[in-house]
N, C-alpha and C positions, 0 to 999 in steps of 0.2 A: 660462383654464379655461372650457370650454363644455359644459354638461350635455346629455346626449342618451341617451334610453332607458336610464336607470339607470347610465350610464357617463359618464365625463368625458374630455375630450380634453386630454392633458397634453403640453406642449411640452418635448422633451428638450433636453439641452445642445447636441446636434448641430443643433437646429432642426427635427428630425423630430417629427411629431405622432403620438401613440399613444393608443388607447382603453384606459382602466384602470377596473376596477370602482370605483364611488364609495365603497363600504364599505371598500376597501383604503386610501383616502386619509384615514386618521384622524390626528388630532394626537397626536404623541408627547410625553410629558413627559420631562424631562431624565433622571430615574432609569431609565426604560426604555431610553433610548439608551446610558446608561453601563453597563447590565447586559448584558455579553457572555457568552453561555453556550455550553457544548460541545454541548448537546442542544437543537435548535431548538424542540422541544415544550415546553421550560421558559421560553420567552419570555413576556413579559407579555401580548402580543397576537399572534394569528396573522395578521399583516398582511404584505403583500408588501414595503413599505418597510423594516419592522423586520427581517425575515428577511434581506434583501439587506444591510442595514447591519451585522447581526451577522456575516455571511460576510465582508464586507470587513474589518472590524476584526480578526477572527481571522486572516485572511490576512496583514494588515499586521503582526501579532504573530508571524508564522512558525508559526502553528498551522494546518496545511493540512487536518487532519481536523476537520470542523466539526459533525458531528452523528452520532448513532446513527440515524439515518434511513437542492521538497522537499529538506528537509535530508537529507543522506546518512546521518546517524546515526540515522534513523528505523528502520532495518532491520537493525541489527547483532545478532550473537548475544547481546550483553548486553541489548539491548532485548527480544529474544524471551524471554530468561530473566525479565526484569523483568515482562513482561506475563503470562507463564505462571504465575509464582508469585503475582502479585497476583490474577489471575482464579481460580486454584485456591483462594485464601484469601477469595474473594468481596469483595475490596476494590475501591473505586472507582478507575478508571483513565481517563486521557484517551482520547478517540476514536482509533481506529487500525484499520487493516486486520486486525491480529492479533485484535482483538475480534470481528470478523466471522467469522474462521476459528474462533475459540474457540466462538462460539455455534453454528456448524454442527457442530463436533465434539461439543459437549455435547448437541446434538439427537439424536445417535445413541444416547444412554444411555436413551432412552425405548424400552422393549422393543417396544411395539406401534406405535411411531412410524415415520414414513416415512424414506427416505433423504433426504439433505440436498443442497442445491445452492447455489452462490454465483454470482450473475450480476452485471449491471452497471446495474441501476436499483434504487430503494428498495423495501423490503418492508413490508407492513402491520404485521408483527410487530415489526420493529425499526427500519425505515428505517435500516438498519445503518450506512451510512457515506456521507457526501458528502465527497469529497476535492478540494481546490483544488490543481491541479498547479502548485506554486510554481516549480520549476526549469524546467519547460517543455522538458525534454529527454527522458530515458528513463523517467521515473516515470509511466508511463501505465498503462492497464488491464493490459497484458502484465506490467508490473512488479507490479501488485497480485496477479496470478495466481501469479507466482513467490514472492511473500512469503506468500501463503496456504499454498502448498506447504511453504515453509520452516518456518512456524509449526506446521503439522500434523505435520511430521516430528519437530520438537522435542518436541511434546506427546505424540504417540501412539507414537513409536518405530516400528521396522519389523522384519520377519522376514527374516533372511538377506540383509541389504544391499539390500532392495528400495527403501528410502528413497533411497539414493544413485542407483539406476537411474532412479527417477522424476524426481529433480532433474537428472540428467545428460541426460535427454531434451531439456531446455530449450535448451542450447547448439546442439544439432543442429537442432531445430525453428526456433529463431530465426535461425540461420545461413542456413538454406535457405528460410525463410519470412518473414523480416522485412527491412525496408529503410528507408533514410533518406528521409523525405518532407518536404514543406515545413513540415508542422506537428509532426513528431515524428521524432526521430533513430533510433528503434527501433520503427517501426510494424509491427504484424502485418499482413501482406498476405494473410492467410487466416484463416478462423475455426476455432476448435478448442473441443472440449468434452473436458476431461480428467477421467476418472473415477478416483478413488482408492478402491481396494477395501480393506475392513477385515475382520479375523478377529473371532472372538467375544471376544477380549481388546481389541478396538478398536485394533489395531496395523495399520500399513500392510502389506499382503501382496501388492499388485500394483497395476497401473494400466492404463488404456486411453485412447488419444487418438483422437477422431474429428475429421477435418479437413473443412473446408468451403470450396469455391470459391476456390482459389488464384488470385491476380491474375496470370494468365499473360502478359498484355500487357506487364507491367513488364520481362520478360526482354528484349524487343526495343525498348522505347521508354520513356524516362523524361522527365518534365517538367523544365524548367529548374530547377536547384538541387536535384534529387532524384537518388537512386542506384538502381542495380539491387539485386538481393538481396545481402545481406552476403557470402555465400560467394564471389562472384566477386572481391571485394576481398581477402578473407581468403586466397584461393588465390594471387592474383597478388602479394600483399605478404608472405605468411607462409610459403610453401613453402620447403623447404631446397634446396640446390644440386642434389642428385640428382633430386629430384622436379621441380624447375623444368626441368632439362635433358630429362627424359623427356617432359614435357608441352609442351616448347618454348615456355614462357611468358615474357612480358616483364612490364612494369609495367602497371597498369590504364589509364593514359593512352593506351596503344597500342591499345586495343580499343574499337570503336564501342559495343558493348553496355555497356561500363563508363563511357563518357565522353559519352554523348549528352545527359546532363543537366548537363554541365560541372561535375561535383562528384565527385571521387574520394576526397577526404580530409575527414573530419568531426571537428571538435574534440570530444574526449571519447570517441572511438571508437578503440580500439587493434586494428586488423584483424589484425595479426600475433599479438598475445596472444589474441584471440578464436579464431583458427585453432588455436592450441595447445589451447584448451579443447574445441573440436570434436573434435580428434583424440583427446584424452583420453577424451571422452564415448563415442566409438566403441569404445574399449577397454573401458570400464566396462560398456557394454551388450552386449559380446561380439559385435560385428560381425565377420564374416569379413574378415581383412586384405585378401584379394584383391578382395573385393567393394568395400571402401572405395577401393582403388586404381582400380577400374573407375569408380566414381562420379567420382573426380577427373578421369579421362581424358574422361569424357562431358561434364563441366562445362567442361573446357578446350576440348574440341571445339566446344562452343557458342560460346565466345569467338572461336575462329578462324573459324567459319562466319560469325559476325556481321561479320567484316571483308571478306567476299567482296563484290565490286562487279560490276556488270553494264553491258554496253554494248549499244546497240541494233543489231539486224540488220534492215535495211529490205528490203521486198519489194514488187514492183510488182503482184503477183498475189494477195497474201494479207495478213493482219494482220502488223504488225511483231513480230519475236521478239527474243530476246536471247541473249548468250553471256557467259560469265564473263570479266571483264576482268583479274583478278589471280588466277592459279591457285595461288600459294604457300599462302595460308591455307586454301584448299579442300583442297589435297593434305595439309596437316598435319592437318586435321580428319578426312579420310578415313583417315589412318594411325592416329589415336587411336581412331576408332570401328571400325577394321578393316572398312571397306567399300571398294568399288571407287571410285576418284576419278572415273572417267568416269560411273558410274551416279549418283554423288552430284551431279555437275554437271548431268546430265540431269534428275535429280529436282527440282532447284531452278529449272530453266529451262523445265520442261514440266509440264503438268497432265494427269492421267489423267481422261478423261471416260467414265463408265459408260454403255454403250449397251444397247438391248434385248437380252435373252438374257445379261445380266451380262457382256457383253464390254466392253473398254475401249479407247479410242483416245487418242493423245497429242496435245496441242495446245501449240504453243510460246507462251511468255509474253513480253510486252514487259518492259523493265527494271523498270517500276513493279510489275507483277504478280509478276515474279520475286523482287523484294525481299519482297513479301508472302508468297510461297511459302517463301522462306528463313526468314523470321521465324516462320511457322507451324510449320515443322519444329522450330525451336529451342524454341518455346513448349511444344509437345506433349511433346518429349523431357524438358524440365525438369519439367513437371507430373507426368510418369510417375515421374521420380526421386523427387520429393517424396512421392508416394503410396506408393512402395515403402519409403521411409525410415520413414514412419509405421507401415506394416505390420510392419517389422522391429523397431521400437521396442516395439510392442505385444507381439510374440512374446517379447521379452526380459523383459517385466514381467508376463507372463501368470500369474495366481494358480495355485498348485499344489494348493490345497485349496478347499473350498467357501467362497464369499464370504458374510460375515455381513451387512454393510451397506456403503454407499458414500457418498462425498461427491463431487459433480460440480462442476467449476469451468469456467464458460463465459467464454471470451476470444474475442470475435467482433467483426468490423469495426463501426465506428461509422457513423453517417449520413454520406453523401458528397454534396456538391454541387460540381461542377466547371464550368468554362466549357462543356465539351462532355461530356455524360453519355450513356453508351451502355448496352448490355444489362447489363454488369457492375454499373453503379451502380443500375440498376433492381432487380436481384436483391438487392444489398446493402441498399438502402433498403426493399425489401419485407421482408427479414429483420428490420430494425429496427422496422418496423411490427408484425411478428409479436411481437417481444419486448415492444414497448410494449403490445400487446393483452394479453399475459400479465401484465404489470404492472397494467394496468387491471383484469384479471380477479381477480388475487389481492388487490389493494389496495382496489378499490372494489366491483366486482360481487359477488365471493365474500364479502367482509367484510360488506357490507350484507345479503346473503342470509342469512348466519348470524344476524345480529342480528334480522332479521325472523322467521326460523323459531323462534328462541329467545324471541321476544316480550319483549326487554329494553328496547326503545325506543331510537331513534337518529335523529338529524337527517341527512337526505340531504346528501351533499357532491357538488355537480355537477362533472362532469369531461368531457373531450373523448373521445368514443368513436370509435375509428378503424376499427371493423368495416366501415363502408361502403366505404372505400378498399381494404381488403383483399379484399372481395368483387369489386370492380372489377378487381383485379389477377389474382386466382387462380380465381374461381368459374367452373366450366364451365357452358355451352359458350362464353360470350361474354367471359370474363375476358381480360385482355390477354395473359397468357402462354399460355393454351390457344389463343387466336387465332393467336399467333405460331407455335406448334407446328403448327397446322393449315395455315397459309400455307406453311410450309417443306415440307410433304408434297405440297401441291397442285401439279400440273403447271402451269408458267407462273406460279407464285407469285412475288411480288416485294414489296419493302419499300414501294413506292408503294401497292400494293393493301392491304397490311397497315395502313398509315397511314390509308387511306380507311375501312377497316372499324372502326378505333378511333373515328373521328368518328361513323360510323353507329350504333355500339353505345353510345357513352358521351358523345356530344356534349352531351346534356342534363344530365349528371351535374355537380354543383357542384364536384367535385374534379378535373374534367378541363377543360382549356382549350386552344384553338388557340394557336400561337405566331406570331401576326402573319403576316408574309409568307412565312415559312419553312414550306412545306407538308409538309416531311419531319420536322418536330419537333412536339412537344406538351408541355404543362405539366401536371404532377400536383401537387396541393396536399397534401403530406404533413403529418403532425403536426409535423414539424420545419421546415416551410417549403416554398415552391414550388420545384420542380426542372424544368428544361427538358431533355427527352430527345430525342436525335437518332436516328431509327430507321435511319439508314444503317449497314449492317453487321450489323444485328440477326439476319437470317436465317442468314448465314454463321457468326456466332458461336454461334448457338443450335444449329446442327448439331453443333458440337464434334467435328469429324472431321478426321483427317489425310488428305491426298491419298493415293489408292490407290497411285500410283506410288512415293511416298516410303515407304509401308508395305512394299511389296515390296522396295525397296532395303534397308531396315533388316532385313528378314527374312533377307537373305543375309549379314548381318554375322557375323564370327567372334568378335566381342567378346561374351563370355558375358552380361554385364549387359544389353546391348541386346536380346538374345534373350529375356531374362527380362521386360524391360519391354514388349516387343512380341511376344507369342506368335505362332507361325507361322500358326495358323488364323485370326487376325484379318484378314489380307490376303485370305483366300478368302471372307469373309462379304460379303453385300450391305450396302448402306448402311443399310437398315432393320433388319438383324439386328445390326449392329455395336454400336450404342450408342443409348441414349435421348438426347433433346435435353438441352442444358445446363440449360434452365429446368425441365424435368421432373425431372432428377436433383436439382437444388437443392430443388425443392418437396418431393420425397420425403424428402430428408435433413432438411429443415426441419420437415416434419410429424412425423418420428420424434423429432427433438429436442424439439419442443413436448410430445409425449406423455411423454417422459422427464422433462422439467422439471415438468410438471403432476403427476407422481406423486411429486415430492419436496417437502420444505419449503424454500422458497427464501429466500435471504438476498442482498441486493443491494448493489452499490457503484456510485455515480454519480460519474464524474470530470468536474468542471466546469473548463473552460479559462478562466483569468482574462483571457487576451488571445489574439489570433490571431497575434502576432508572435514567440512563443517568448521573450518578454522576462521576466526575473525581476523580482519586486517591482513588477509593473505590473498593476493591477486595473481592468478596464473594466466598469463597472456594467451598461451596456446589453447587452453580450455575455453576461454572466452571467445577467442578467434573462431574456433570450431563451431560454437553455439551460434554466434552471429552469422557465420557463413551458411550453416545448414538452414537457419530460419529465414534467410533472405533479407536480413536487416540492412546490409550494405546497399543492396539494390533498392530497398525501400527508401532509404535516406536520399539516394540519388533522384529517384522519381518524384519524391516530395519536394526536393529543392527546385527541380526543374518544372514541376507541374502546377496546376491550378485547382486545388482541392475543393474550393467552395464554388457552388454553381446554383443558379436559379433561372428558370425560364424567363424570357424577356418580360412577359406580362407580370409574372410574380415579383420580379425584381423592381419593376416600376411601381407596382401597387404597394409593395412593402416599404419602399424608401421615399415615396413621393412626399411624405409628411415633412421631410427635411427641407424641401423647397417651399412647401406651404407655410412652414413656420417662419421662413424668411420673406413671405409675401410674394413668392414667385410662383408662376404656373408650371405645371409638369404634364407632359403628354403621356400617352399610354403606350404600352408595348415597347418596341425598339426605340421609338422617338423619346419616350420617357426615360429610358436607360441613358440615352445620349445627354438629355437635359440634366440628369442627376450627376453624371460623371463630369460634365462641364462645370456645373456649379461647385462641386467638391474639389475640382482641380487635382484629382488623384493621379498617382504615378501610373501612366498607361502601360509601362513595362510589366506591371503586376496584374493587369486586367486584360482579358481577351473577350471580344464580342463574337460569339459563335453564330451559327446559322439560326439556332433556336434559343440559346441561353447565354447568360453572362457567366464567365468563369474568372475567378479571382483568387488571390492568395490570402494567407491568414492575416497579414497586417491590414490590408484593405477591409477585410471582413470585420475586423475588430473596430475599426474607425466608424464604419457606417452603422454597425450594430449599436455602438455606444451612442451615436447621435440619435438614432431612432428610439432607443430605450428611454433616453432622457425626455424626448418629446412626448412619446406615448404615455409614459408614467405620469408626467405632469398633466396631460390631458384628462386622464381617467381618475386622477387622484381625488379631486374635489368631489366627484360623483360617488366614488367609493367611500370617502370619509363621511359624506353626508348620510349615506345609507347606514354605515356602521354606528355613527353617533346617535342616530335616531332609533336604533334597534335596542330592544330590551333583551339582553342575553338570557335572562331568567325565564323568558317565555319560549325559548327554543328547546327542541328535543336534544340537541347536541351543542351545548354552550361552548364546549372545548373547541369546536370547529370555528365558532365565531371569534374566539380570542386568537386562534391560529391566524385567521385572516387579518385581525386587527394588528397582530405582531408584524405580519408581512407588510402591512400598509405603513406602520410606523417606521420600519426599516427603510422602506422606499422613500418616505419623507426625508429621513436623515441622509439617505444616499444622494438624493437629488436636491438637497438643501431647500426643501419646501417648509416655510416657516409661517404658514397661515394660522389664524385662530382655530380652524378645524383641526389642523395637524397637532396643535398644542393640546386641544381637548382629547384627541385620540391618544396622544402620548400619556396624558394624565390618567385616562381611563385604563389603559394597559398597565400602567404603573400601579394603580389601585388594585387591579386584579392580581397582579403578581405579588403585591404586598400581602394580600389576603391569603395567599397560598403559603406564605412563609410562616413557619411555626414560631411561637414566642421565644423559644430558646435560641433559635437561629437569629431572630431579630436582636435579642440581647447581645449575642456574640458579635453581630454585625456592628452595633452601636459602639461596643467596647473596642473592637478592633480599629474602627475608624478614629475614635477619639484618642485612644492610647497610641495608635500607630505601632502596635505590637505585631511584629512579623509572624510570630507563631500563631496568634489569634487570627491574623489575616489569612494565613495559609489554611487554617482549619475552616474558616467561613467561606473562603473562595472555593475550596473543594466542594462544599455544599452548593454554592452558587452555580458552579460549572456543571455539576451533576444534575441539578434540577433546572438548569438553564433560566435562572432568574435574571431579568434585565431591567430592574428598577434603577433610578439614579444612584441610590446609595450602593446598590450592588455593583454597578459599573465603577463607582468611585472606589470601592474596596478592591476591585480587580486592578484598576490603574495604580492605586496606592501600593498594592502588593508588588506589581511589576516594577514601579519606580524605586521602591525600597530595595528590591533585589538588585536593581541596576546600581543604586548607590553603594550597597554592600560590595557588589562585585568590583566596581571601580575603586572603591576605597581600599579594598585588599590589594589591588594593583598599585594604587598610589602610595600606600604605606611601604611597599617594597622598594620604592625609589625616592619618595619624598620630593618628586618633581613638582615645582612650584605651580605651573598651570594646571596640572592634574589635581593637586590638592585644592586649588581655588575652585575648580569646576565641581568637585565633590562637595565642598562647603556651600557653594551657591545652591546646588540642587537640594542638599539637606535642609538648608535654611528656608528655601522656598516651600518645601513640604512640611517643615516644622518637625523634622526627624533628627534623631541624635543617636550615636553609638560611640564606642570607645575610639574608633578611628577618627570620627568627626571631632570629638573632644580634643584629640591630640593635634589635629590640624589647626583648631582654634588656638590651642596653646602656642603652636609654632608662629602663627601670624600675629596674635594679640600680645603675647608675653615676650617672645623673642624678637618679633618684628621682622617683617618681610625684607629679605636681602641684607640683614645685619650679619656681622661676623658670626654670632652665635647661631643664627638661622642656617647659614651656609656650612658652618662646622657640623651641625646636626645632619645636614644632607650629605656631607663628606663621609661621616661615620657610616651612614647607610650604604653609600657607594662602596666603601671598603668591605662591609659585611657581605654585600652581593658580588664582590669581586669585579665591579664594573670599572676597568682601568681607564677607559676613555672619559667616563664621567668624573672619575677621581682627578684626572688631569685638568678638566674644565673647572671643577670646583676649587682646586688649588690655585689656579690662575685668578679665579674670582675672589678668593680670600686675600690674595696679595694685592689685587686692585683695591679692595675695600681698605686694607691696611694703609697703602700709600695715599689713597684719597684722604683718609683720616689724618695721617701724619703730615701730609703736605700742607694742610691748612694752618698748621702751627707756625710755618715759616712765611706766611703771608704778610705783606707790608702793613696791612691794617692791624696786625697784632703787635706792632712795635710800640713799646710803652711811652716813648718820647715823641711820638708822631703828633703833629698839630691836628686839631679838628678842622673839618672842611670850612665851617663858618669862620673860625678864628683866622685861618690862612687867607680867606677871601677878603676879610675886613682890612687887611694890611695894605690893600691897594684901593684907591678911590673909585676908579672906573671898572666896569665889567665884573662886578662882584659875583652876580649870579652865574655868569659864564665860567668864572674862575672856580666857583664851588662845584659846578658840574664836571669840570675837567680835572679836579683834584685827583692826584695819584695816577694820572694818565701821562704816559711818556710823551715828551715833546722835544723837538730840535731847537726850539726857541728858548732863550734864557728866561728864568722865572724871577719874580719880583722879590721873593723871600725864601729862606730855607724852609723845609717841610717839618723839621723837628724843632722841639722846644729846647733851648739851652739856658741854663742858669746864667744870670747877668755876669757873675764873677768869672764865668768861663768863656763868655762871649768874645771879649777882647782878645784873650789868649788864642782862641780859635781863629780869629781873623788874622792875628799876627802870624800864626802858624801857617795859615793858608797862603799869605803873601810870601813868606819865606820859601815855601815849597814851589810857588809859582815862578819866582825869579831865580831860583837856584839852578 
């Protein structure tokens, strides 16, 4: 360890040396290391080693959610219900993505508050959730997005089936936009921002998806071990015979675009089943059936075109050209797309060059360029399909009434570093820099600005500011992307010139470096590490244009969907009119996204990968340390522990919480005076509350207390009015009776939550129960009755699966769920008890089973042990000893051996008791031999005494009595 400038050089296990702040290398006592917490801000010390130690221990204990800053049962309907009920009752729950969703939903209840958003880094208010991806398969950020949606649907409910439409968009978007990569089997290869719109009852009423920068290059090329988009494998594996024949499709191994990564099958992915989900989603979202068939034809056409090969045509007088080597796949694609096969061949073997006067001439392409032309066609067509799908999904979820509030969920690409990084990676990493800047702004800059303006005193937490590198990338006129746009428009512009301009403009910037001998590459020092970018292909990719000849060919297609995707007037436009550059489109989209996010109250999720090999139960400290460092987690934890993340203006605070004093018959002032009245009445810890110049600032514990008190009071106040309205309403007279019963269900839950037991509450509960009963089909009712009466765990499992899927909440349904859980608990505990035959454990299992009226082979055996052998008898203990021997529990064997001996000696010792002597006089007989004190003598019979007794205790035959007396006298005087 070598100190240098306030830092120390630490040698890692790998041998690598790393600088670490000296103050972070503190000595931990044993109690700190043993105290593993769910919220990192509760750690004894805010040090890097202790935070990393806590994450590791929780990961090893299968607790992948590790702070409010994977096993498959984390996301079941049962788990949703558990968290919903617990959070509604303001009970403590373990960290979970559902908690993040719940906090966002509750944020909408503040009338003057902003819309909410859920992103992918921590938030100063909650540092909502860091999750360690335990399974390393599909439980990524995309999974977190789905689970947030699932929870919001369960808590908020929806209008006219909108909830199902919102959820069913996922199979389509994932099928066409996700792929298997080296790091993730279900990786989103596009960014999306999903907005969930709420009505004034805070129910889902619609949604909208904005998509960003689809990775088009994947259509034509995948890295070794990776796959193309899921839909290609779904279609080739999952289509039925008729569809397969019409598309002339084989298996995925037969297509270059499916097999260039040498990976067509992935463990855990059921392509056929997923295709069924996609087809069902198209129906739910009311897609036109003919449009869907057109989409399948276009996707199949892409696969066939991908198999087209080229051969060289040499010329002595001009550049080499090419021709199609195998016409069969080209002819099939032309048929599916309803274009002329000759024009399709010409389109992929020639390039249209635009001349002065907007005239074009054709130039033949050699095989290498022809392959690029073929791939370009397929990439553009696929990207158009994806954009069209998003538009159609949005149309199906468009709100029919005015939107009250919204929750946005951001699911966007993570930071990327490959061996060869091109323009796509620069845009993606630029996006992540932008998101990190938003994180810095909300967590550090904005937070400290509030504390300074409110004059409450706060120690500055240093952090890495990435604004300089953002300026270098996007600031006009010399930012990298504006320079790229300009170079693409300049006559004679080239990537060589663009690269030279980068050095001229940014060569002295600390974040920019040359890449050794490769003059076409450069290095950027991002917040997440150094990345080498190769500018080859930058200009062509940035144009984001399809060859004019190909556009004209597609314009003649008789396939309706192709004409929709490529309108006729596009081919007549000049290059400048057709489209903005890729980087400009992305910058505009990203700017709009940042404005949207800045107008919301953000909640963040950070997904930390425990290793790079997708291995379960494998935690690599160095990798996790780097991710936590680059993302600013350590600083975020510090600022949250020291800060006051909840705040309201004085007037808003007094107005929101004055009901607490009113309920107690106390008066409450307004503004600052009201705040003082409330705090004085609640007698809260003033260390966790600050009174600023214009607002009250307080911590999570205090927020929870006052929100709970207010919720109880407000719910009770409005419940009678709500219940009277609901009970007096005839749901059959309403246009949307489902909406009525959604409200009724929420009211019933509120009554249960706040222990409201009025006659109105009971009527509401019965009305809801009747409605739910009416929705249950007869077969399910029969199964429910049988399962409850027979207490058959298999039948209970079957019916509970239906109950949870359909969200039935009748008394019998709730009874079935509880019975299933109790029987599982009895079985689980019985299996543990049978292994040891520990007395208390068996008694507890017997009591639980008898109380429920349940029986199984274990319970029967326990009954035999207690009723036949008898508790703590030698046979009982011998049975326990045999089990201890079988389990090789030496300590228990010793204890049981001692217990057996105690039983033996207790049993044998009674045989030598005085009362067992056959010649002993009875107590009554002995007492009668003396005239006085008979009762006292009887009571003292066989009690040792120093005084002489009046008669012997034993009976002696008369003929021996004299001999005995003589013998006694002789012995006495001898």
